[in-house]
Structure formats: C-alpha cells, structure tokens
N, C-alpha and C positions, 0 to 999 in steps of 0.2 A: 620766509616762514611758511611752513606747510599748514594746511587746514587740519584741525584735530579730527580724529575719528568720530563719526556720528553713528548712533544706533540706527538700525533699519527703519524704525518708526519716527525718527527725527526728534525724539524728546530729549535726548541727552548727547553730550559730547563725552569722550573718554579721555581723561588725562591721567597718566601714570596708573592706569588700571581702574580708576575711580570714575563713577558717573557724576556728571554735573548737568543740571537741568538747563536746557536752552531757553532763549527768550521765546515768548509767545508769538507764533507765526501770524496770528490774527492782527497784531499791531501794524498800523500803517508804517511805512518807512520813515515818515516824518516824526511820528510819535515815538517810534523806537529810537531814532537818532537823538531826539530831544532828551529822552531818559538816559541814554548812554552818555551824553554830554554832562547831565546832572550827576550821574554816577562818577564820572571821572573827576568832576569838581569836588564831589564829596570825598573821594579817595585822597585827593590832594589836601583837603582840609584835615583829614585824619592824620596825614603825615606831618602837617604843620602843627597840629595840636600835640602830637607826640613829641616833636622837637621842642616845643615851648613848655611841655609838661603841664598843660592847662586841661585839667580833668573835665571841666564844664564844656569847653569847646570840643574836646574829644568825644564826649557823650553825644553832643549835638551832631557832630560830623558822622559818627557811626550810625545815628538814627537816620541821617540823610542817605547814607549808603543803603541801609535796610529798606527805606522807602523806595529808592530807585530800583533795587533788586526785585522788590515785590511788584512794582508797576511793570517791570520788564517781564515778569512771570517766572523769574529764576528762583524765587522764594515765595513763601505764602501758599495760597491755594493753587493747586495744579490747574493748568490751562486746558487740559483735555477733559473730555466728559464721558469716557467709557468705563469709568470706575477703576481703572488701573491704579495701583498704588504709586506713591511718590518714592522713587529709589534714589533721590538726590544724595550724593556723597557716599553711596554704597559701592563696594568693590564689584565691578562687573562680573567677576567670576562667581560671586555669591548671589546672583540674581537670575531672573528669567532670561537674561541676555548671556548667560554663561556659555551655552553651546555656540552661539554666534561669535562671541568674543574669542573663544578658543580657536575658532577657524580663521579669524582675521588678525589676531595678535600673535606674533611669534613668541615662543617660550623663552624665558630669560636664560 
C-alpha cells in the first residue's frame, strides 16, 4: 500500500481529492499509538453494535471513535496555531491547496 499524498505543510492527506486532517505531530509516538489502538477498538465496537442492532452500544462506540479522533487531532480544534482555517473534508481543488494539487494530481 502506498502512502497517501500529503499537503506541503503536512496538515492533511488527500484521499480521492478530499483533504483529511492528519494527526497532531506534537503527540509522542507512544501517545499517538495508544490513541490509534483505542480508535481501532472503538471502530470494531461500532461494527459489533451495528451487527447487533444495539442503539445504545452504537452511540457509545461512536462517542469513543470521536474521542480518539479528537485526541489524535484529526477532529476538534486544529493543532496548528497560525490561524489557518480547518479545511478537513474539503475538496483540495476548492481550497488554498488548489494550485499545488493541480500540479501533483493527474487530471481524470
């Protein structure tokens, strides 16, 4: 599997033309890995709750996913401090990365 394309400033990866916020690089490797493990456990809990049609467990599991994503810096307040907006989930071609993206991504 190849690494996804990252923006020049390291804030986002690009998946199918859409920006997704990367984890906070200020997290220690151990802290980041611990939250990644918790995220994976929470995602498995979401799948189990969906299979069992348990709405209460599903809500709890989704809350755990959200908590892990926020702790990783992928959601919630941005981890950078220069005032740049959060462009998470925006199409790269519609952002300040448009010129860069047009140069690195071949046209369909």
